[in-house]
C-alpha positions as CSV (number, residue, x, y, z in Angstrom):
1,X,0.0,0.1,-0.3
2,X,1.3,3.6,-0.7
3,X,2.2,5.6,2.3
4,X,-0.8,7.1,3.4
5,X,0.0,10.7,5.4
6,X,-1.6,11.2,9.0
7,X,-4.4,13.6,9.0
8,X,-4.4,15.9,11.6
9,X,-6.9,18.3,10.2
10,X,-4.7,19.9,7.3
11,X,-6.4,23.5,6.4
12,X,-7.1,23.7,2.4
13,X,-9.0,25.1,-0.1
14,X,-11.4,23.9,-2.7
15,X,-11.2,25.0,-6.3
16,X,-13.7,24.6,-9.1
17,X,-15.0,26.2,-12.3
18,X,-18.1,27.5,-13.9
19,X,-17.6,26.0,-17.6
20,X,-20.4,25.5,-20.0
21,X,-21.1,22.3,-18.8
22,X,-21.1,23.0,-15.5
23,X,-23.1,26.2,-14.3
24,X,-23.0,27.8,-10.8
25,X,-25.6,26.1,-8.9
26,X,-24.2,22.9,-10.4
27,X,-20.7,23.6,-9.2
28,X,-21.8,24.6,-5.7
29,X,-23.9,21.2,-5.3
30,X,-20.4,19.9,-6.5
31,X,-18.1,22.1,-4.5
32,X,-20.8,21.2,-0.9
33,X,-19.8,17.5,-2.1
34,X,-16.1,18.0,-2.1
35,X,-16.1,19.7,0.8
36,X,-17.6,16.6,2.7
37,X,-15.3,14.7,1.0
38,X,-12.3,16.7,2.2
39,X,-13.7,16.5,5.5
40,X,-13.7,12.7,5.4
41,X,-10.2,12.5,4.5
42,X,-9.3,14.9,7.5
43,X,-9.0,18.3,6.1
44,X,-10.9,21.5,7.1
45,X,-11.9,24.3,4.4
46,X,-10.9,27.7,4.8
47,X,-12.4,29.0,1.6
48,X,-13.3,28.3,-2.0
49,X,-12.0,29.4,-5.1
50,X,-14.3,29.2,-8.2
51,X,-13.9,30.7,-11.6
52,X,-16.0,31.3,-15.2
53,X,-14.0,29.5,-18.3
54,X,-15.6,28.5,-21.4
55,X,-13.5,25.4,-20.4
56,X,-10.4,24.7,-18.2
57,X,-7.3,25.6,-19.5
58,X,-4.9,23.1,-20.7
59,X,-1.8,23.8,-18.7
60,X,-2.9,24.4,-15.1
61,X,-6.5,24.2,-15.4
62,X,-7.6,27.9,-14.1
63,X,-6.2,31.1,-15.7
64,X,-3.0,32.1,-14.5
65,X,-4.6,35.3,-12.8
66,X,-6.7,33.2,-10.7
67,X,-3.4,30.5,-9.9
68,X,-1.3,33.7,-8.8
69,X,-4.7,35.0,-6.2
70,X,-4.8,31.5,-4.8
71,X,-1.4,31.5,-4.5
72,X,-1.2,34.6,-2.2
73,X,-4.5,33.4,0.0
74,X,-2.3,30.1,0.8
75,X,1.0,31.9,1.8
76,X,-0.8,34.5,3.8
77,X,-3.4,32.1,5.8
78,X,-0.9,28.6,5.7
79,X,-2.6,26.5,3.7
80,X,-1.4,23.2,3.3
81,X,-3.2,21.8,0.3
82,X,-5.3,22.7,-2.8
83,X,-8.0,20.3,-3.7
84,X,-9.1,21.4,-7.6
85,X,-12.8,19.4,-8.0
86,X,-12.0,17.8,-11.4
87,X,-9.3,15.2,-12.8
88,X,-6.1,17.0,-13.5
89,X,-4.0,15.9,-15.9
90,X,-0.6,15.1,-15.0
91,X,0.7,18.5,-16.4
92,X,-1.7,20.3,-15.1
93,X,-0.6,19.2,-12.0
94,X,3.1,19.6,-12.8
95,X,2.5,23.1,-13.2
96,X,0.6,24.3,-10.3
97,X,2.7,22.5,-8.0
98,X,5.7,24.3,-9.8
99,X,3.5,27.6,-10.0
100,X,1.9,27.4,-6.0
101,X,4.5,25.7,-4.4
102,X,1.9,23.9,-2.1
103,X,0.6,20.1,-2.0
104,X,-2.2,20.0,-5.1
105,X,-4.8,17.2,-5.1
106,X,-7.8,16.8,-7.4
107,X,-10.9,14.8,-6.9
108,X,-9.7,11.2,-7.9
109,X,-6.5,11.8,-5.6
110,X,-8.9,13.0,-2.4
111,X,-11.1,9.7,-3.3
112,X,-8.5,7.3,-3.7
113,X,-7.1,9.0,-0.2
114,X,-10.3,8.6,1.7
115,X,-10.5,4.4,0.2
116,X,-6.8,3.9,1.4
117,X,-8.1,5.2,4.8
118,X,-11.2,3.2,4.8
119,X,-10.2,-0.3,3.5
120,X,-10.1,-2.9,5.9
121,X,-9.9,-5.9,4.3
122,X,-7.0,-7.5,2.1
123,X,-9.2,-7.5,-0.3
124,X,-10.6,-3.8,-0.4
125,X,-6.3,-2.7,0.2
126,X,-5.3,-4.6,-2.8
127,X,-8.2,-3.0,-4.6
128,X,-7.5,0.3,-3.5
129,X,-3.6,0.2,-3.7
130,X,-4.1,-0.9,-7.7
131,X,-6.0,2.2,-8.2
132,X,-3.5,4.1,-6.7
133,X,-0.8,2.9,-8.7
134,X,-2.8,3.5,-11.7
135,X,-3.4,6.8,-11.1
136,X,0.3,7.4,-9.7
137,X,2.0,5.8,-13.2
138,X,1.3,8.9,-15.7
139,X,1.9,11.6,-12.8
140,X,5.4,10.5,-11.6
141,X,7.4,13.0,-13.3
142,X,6.1,15.6,-11.2
143,X,8.2,14.0,-8.1
144,X,11.3,15.3,-10.1
145,X,10.6,18.7,-10.0
146,X,12.5,20.0,-7.3
147,X,15.4,18.6,-9.2
148,X,14.4,20.6,-12.4
149,X,14.4,23.8,-9.8
150,X,17.4,23.2,-8.0
151,X,19.9,22.4,-11.1
152,X,17.5,23.5,-14.3
153,X,17.1,20.5,-16.9
154,X,20.7,20.5,-18.2
155,X,22.6,17.7,-16.5
156,X,19.3,16.1,-14.9
157,X,18.1,14.3,-18.1
158,X,19.9,11.0,-17.9
159,X,19.9,10.4,-14.4
160,X,16.4,12.1,-14.0
161,X,14.6,9.7,-17.0
162,X,16.4,6.6,-16.0
163,X,15.3,7.1,-12.4
164,X,11.8,7.7,-13.5
165,X,11.8,5.1,-15.6
166,X,13.2,2.3,-12.8
167,X,10.3,3.9,-11.0
168,X,7.9,3.4,-14.1
169,X,9.0,-0.3,-14.3
170,X,8.6,-0.6,-10.6
171,X,5.0,0.4,-10.7
172,X,4.1,-1.6,-13.7
173,X,5.2,-4.7,-12.4
174,X,3.5,-4.0,-9.3
175,X,-0.2,-3.3,-11.2
176,X,0.6,-6.6,-12.7
177,X,1.3,-8.3,-9.9
178,X,-2.1,-6.7,-7.8
179,X,-4.3,-7.8,-11.2
180,X,-3.0,-10.8,-10.9
181,X,-3.8,-11.2,-7.2
182,X,-7.2,-9.6,-7.7
183,X,-7.7,-12.2,-10.5
184,X,-7.3,-15.1,-7.8
185,X,-9.4,-13.6,-5.1
186,X,-12.3,-12.8,-7.9
187,X,-12.5,-16.7,-8.5
188,X,-12.6,-17.5,-4.8
189,X,-15.4,-15.0,-4.5
190,X,-17.6,-16.0,-7.5
191,X,-17.0,-19.6,-6.3
192,X,-18.7,-18.5,-2.6
193,X,-21.1,-16.6,-4.3
194,X,-22.3,-20.0,-6.6
195,X,-22.2,-22.0,-3.1
196,X,-25.0,-20.0,-1.4
197,X,-27.3,-22.3,-2.3
198,X,-31.0,-22.1,-3.1
199,X,-31.3,-18.3,-1.2
200,X,-32.4,-15.0,-3.2
201,X,-29.5,-12.8,-3.1
202,X,-30.8,-8.8,-2.8
203,X,-27.8,-6.4,-2.6
204,X,-28.5,-2.5,-1.1
205,X,-27.4,0.2,-3.7
206,X,-27.4,3.8,-3.9
207,X,-25.5,7.1,-3.1
208,X,-22.7,7.4,-0.5
209,X,-23.9,8.6,2.8
210,X,-27.2,7.3,2.1
211,X,-27.9,5.0,5.1
212,X,-27.2,1.5,3.7
213,X,-25.4,0.3,6.3
214,X,-28.0,1.9,9.0
215,X,-30.5,-0.5,7.1
216,X,-28.3,-3.6,6.5
217,X,-27.8,-3.4,10.4
218,X,-31.4,-3.1,11.2
219,X,-32.7,-5.7,8.9
220,X,-29.9,-8.3,9.8
221,X,-29.5,-7.1,12.9
222,X,-25.9,-7.2,12.8
223,X,-23.3,-4.9,13.5
224,X,-21.6,-3.4,10.0
225,X,-20.1,-0.2,10.7
226,X,-21.7,2.9,9.6
227,X,-20.9,6.9,10.2
228,X,-22.2,10.0,8.7
229,X,-19.2,10.1,6.2
230,X,-18.6,9.7,2.8
231,X,-17.4,6.0,1.7
232,X,-18.0,4.8,5.3
233,X,-18.0,1.0,3.9
234,X,-15.9,-0.2,1.5
235,X,-16.0,-4.0,2.1
236,X,-18.9,-5.9,0.3
237,X,-21.0,-7.3,3.8
238,X,-23.0,-10.7,3.3
239,X,-25.8,-11.4,6.2
240,X,-28.3,-13.5,6.2
241,X,-32.1,-11.9,7.1
242,X,-34.9,-13.6,7.7
243,X,-38.5,-11.6,6.8
244,X,-41.3,-13.5,8.0
245,X,-40.6,-17.3,7.2
246,X,-38.2,-16.4,4.3
247,X,-34.7,-16.5,4.3
248,X,-32.7,-14.2,1.7
249,X,-28.8,-13.2,1.5
250,X,-28.6,-9.2,1.6
251,X,-25.3,-7.5,0.4
252,X,-24.2,-4.0,1.7
253,X,-22.3,-2.6,-1.2
254,X,-20.2,0.7,-1.4
255,X,-21.8,3.9,-2.1
256,X,-21.7,5.6,-5.6
257,X,-20.7,9.1,-6.4
258,X,-20.8,11.5,-8.8
259,X,-17.3,11.5,-11.1
260,X,-16.0,8.5,-9.8
261,X,-12.3,7.7,-11.0
262,X,-12.5,5.2,-13.4
263,X,-9.6,3.6,-11.7
264,X,-12.1,3.0,-8.9
265,X,-14.7,1.4,-10.7
266,X,-12.1,-1.2,-12.4
267,X,-10.4,-2.1,-9.2
268,X,-13.9,-2.2,-7.4
269,X,-15.4,-4.7,-10.2
270,X,-15.8,-7.7,-7.7
271,X,-17.7,-5.4,-5.4
272,X,-20.1,-4.0,-8.6
273,X,-20.3,-8.2,-9.4
274,X,-22.4,-8.3,-5.9
275,X,-24.7,-5.9,-7.6
276,X,-24.8,-7.7,-11.1
277,X,-25.3,-11.2,-9.5
278,X,-27.9,-9.7,-7.0
279,X,-31.7,-10.9,-7.9
280,X,-33.1,-8.2,-6.6
281,X,-31.8,-4.4,-5.9
282,X,-33.1,-2.1,-2.7
283,X,-32.0,1.2,-4.2
284,X,-31.8,3.5,-1.3
285,X,-32.1,7.2,-1.4
286,X,-31.4,10.2,1.2
287,X,-34.8,12.0,0.6
288,X,-33.6,14.8,3.4
289,X,-30.7,15.3,1.0
290,X,-31.5,18.5,-1.5
291,X,-29.8,17.1,-4.5
292,X,-31.4,13.6,-4.0
293,X,-32.7,13.7,-7.7
294,X,-29.2,13.7,-9.2
295,X,-27.9,11.3,-6.7
296,X,-30.7,8.9,-8.0
297,X,-29.5,9.7,-11.3
298,X,-26.0,9.2,-11.1
299,X,-26.6,5.8,-9.3
300,X,-29.0,4.6,-12.4
301,X,-26.1,5.8,-14.6
302,X,-23.6,3.7,-12.9
303,X,-26.4,0.5,-12.8
304,X,-26.9,0.9,-16.7
305,X,-22.6,1.2,-17.3
306,X,-22.5,-2.2,-15.4
307,X,-25.4,-3.7,-17.3
308,X,-27.7,-4.0,-14.0
309,X,-30.5,-1.4,-14.5
310,X,-32.6,-4.2,-15.5
311,X,-33.3,-6.1,-12.6
312,X,-36.3,-6.1,-10.1
313,X,-36.0,-3.0,-7.6
314,X,-37.4,-1.3,-4.6
315,X,-37.2,2.0,-4.1
316,X,-36.1,2.9,-0.6
317,X,-36.6,6.6,0.5
318,X,-34.7,6.7,3.5
319,X,-34.1,9.8,6.2
320,X,-37.5,10.8,6.6
321,X,-36.8,11.7,9.9
322,X,-34.1,14.4,8.6
323,X,-36.3,15.7,6.2
324,X,-37.2,19.4,6.2
325,X,-39.0,22.0,3.6
326,X,-39.7,25.8,3.7
327,X,-43.4,26.3,4.0
328,X,-44.6,29.2,1.2
329,X,-47.2,31.5,2.9
330,X,-50.4,31.7,0.9
331,X,-49.3,35.2,0.0
332,X,-45.9,34.8,-1.3
333,X,-45.8,34.7,-4.9
334,X,-42.2,34.0,-5.8
335,X,-41.9,30.8,-8.2
336,X,-42.0,27.2,-6.0
337,X,-38.5,26.0,-5.7
338,X,-37.3,22.1,-4.5
339,X,-37.0,24.0,-1.0
340,X,-40.8,24.4,-0.8
341,X,-41.9,20.8,-1.6
342,X,-43.4,18.6,1.2
343,X,-42.6,15.0,1.8
344,X,-46.4,14.6,0.8
345,X,-46.1,16.2,-2.7
346,X,-42.8,14.8,-3.4
347,X,-44.7,11.4,-2.9
348,X,-47.3,12.6,-5.5
349,X,-44.6,13.4,-7.9
350,X,-42.5,10.7,-10.4
351,X,-42.1,8.3,-7.1
352,X,-46.2,8.0,-7.8
353,X,-45.2,6.7,-11.2
354,X,-42.5,5.0,-10.6
355,X,-42.3,1.4,-12.2
356,X,-40.7,-0.1,-9.2
357,X,-42.5,-0.6,-5.3
358,X,-41.8,2.6,-3.5
359,X,-41.6,3.1,0.6
360,X,-40.8,6.1,2.5
361,X,-38.8,5.2,5.8
362,X,-36.1,5.8,8.7
363,X,-33.7,3.7,9.0
364,X,-32.7,5.3,12.4
365,X,-36.1,5.3,14.4
366,X,-37.3,2.0,12.0
367,X,-40.6,4.6,11.2
368,X,-42.4,2.5,8.4
369,X,-40.2,-0.6,8.4
370,X,-43.1,-3.0,8.4
371,X,-44.3,-1.5,5.3
372,X,-41.0,-1.9,4.0
373,X,-40.1,-5.4,5.2
374,X,-43.7,-6.3,3.9
375,X,-42.4,-5.0,0.3
376,X,-39.1,-6.6,0.5
377,X,-40.9,-9.8,1.1
378,X,-43.1,-9.5,-1.5
379,X,-40.5,-9.0,-4.1
380,X,-38.1,-11.8,-2.8
381,X,-41.2,-14.4,-2.8
382,X,-41.8,-13.7,-6.5
383,X,-38.3,-14.4,-7.3
384,X,-38.1,-17.0,-5.1
385,X,-41.0,-18.9,-6.4
386,X,-39.9,-18.2,-10.1
387,X,-36.8,-19.9,-9.5
388,X,-37.5,-22.7,-6.9
389,X,-40.9,-23.5,-7.5
390,X,-41.6,-26.6,-4.9
391,X,-40.5,-25.3,-1.3
392,X,-41.7,-26.0,1.3
393,X,-41.2,-23.5,3.4
394,X,-42.6,-20.9,2.1
395,X,-45.9,-19.5,3.8
396,X,-48.3,-16.3,4.4
397,X,-46.3,-13.5,5.6
398,X,-45.9,-12.7,8.9
399,X,-44.0,-9.9,10.8
400,X,-41.8,-12.1,13.4
401,X,-40.3,-9.0,14.9
402,X,-41.9,-9.2,18.4
403,X,-41.0,-13.2,18.2
404,X,-37.5,-12.7,17.4
405,X,-37.2,-9.9,20.5
406,X,-38.8,-12.6,22.4
407,X,-36.0,-15.2,21.5
408,X,-33.0,-12.7,22.0
């Protein structure tokens, strides 16, 4: 695993651009998410810098004037890290570090750092290490900028290039080794999945930090790590759940996120295999998040990319205990926004027309849990009967929570 810096809440600033494809509202939303990512990684954000550009500058991503403004602020306020909201090219990264002389991270590097902190099992650590090396390989040259500053390019080309090429070869060998290791583990996990017997498999999917692990704990009465931070869960957890008299397997998967680095999608292939091979998807949505519709769209997009979008699905809108809205006065004639829509009004929108069974719950307070469990039971039952037509443990549904509590 690459060395990770211990975070003692580094002071950081964020940088983002408004472009033709990303208006000011969208940028604000992304920057809010980037700030939460920074907090999860162990940084406190002191300031945000934004710039309107037709397209990002090919050399430094931002204009030279904005780079100078950031440089002065960083120096005056003892900022240790600058975080960009988009992935920077190797040359942009190199030029910015040379220009501003402070640690530069992009969104991809930040997410990789969080994954490195969160990976618990050997498998997750291997996946993260592979993604880190794949990200690092084209960016090796920036490690030699200090040599160029000291002595210039002349006289350094030979040994400099030689050392970089040596490092590149070591990293390529390491990548190859990690890929082989993951292939072996993938085969083992595929065998495990095939050995799970005649049981329906359901997978919790959703944006990061929507409450999947809390819901997993509530349904399976187990202790899966849950925290109000992004990517609290990296490792796939599978638990046997019984609703009424019907057992099935429930998988908690890594949360999805917008602008997810391609290296991570590739290296977390096996985690996504759990989604691909599930019989039923339980799509958990944080209804209290002001951009929950965009998050739903992001998850659906990822499901389409991994060819899992046509599976049976249940939509579970979570965190109704945290939902709030701004009620408008009757004489207020200003146009309504999403912030003025009540929960009851939301239920009558596209959610009412959804082709998927839909339920509104709180995983924390267990509000509307009986309704959700009955919905899951019905969907699992349909799949079970179609796959295993003759099975003698399927009877009429009953809620066995009380019985289980008495047996505890």
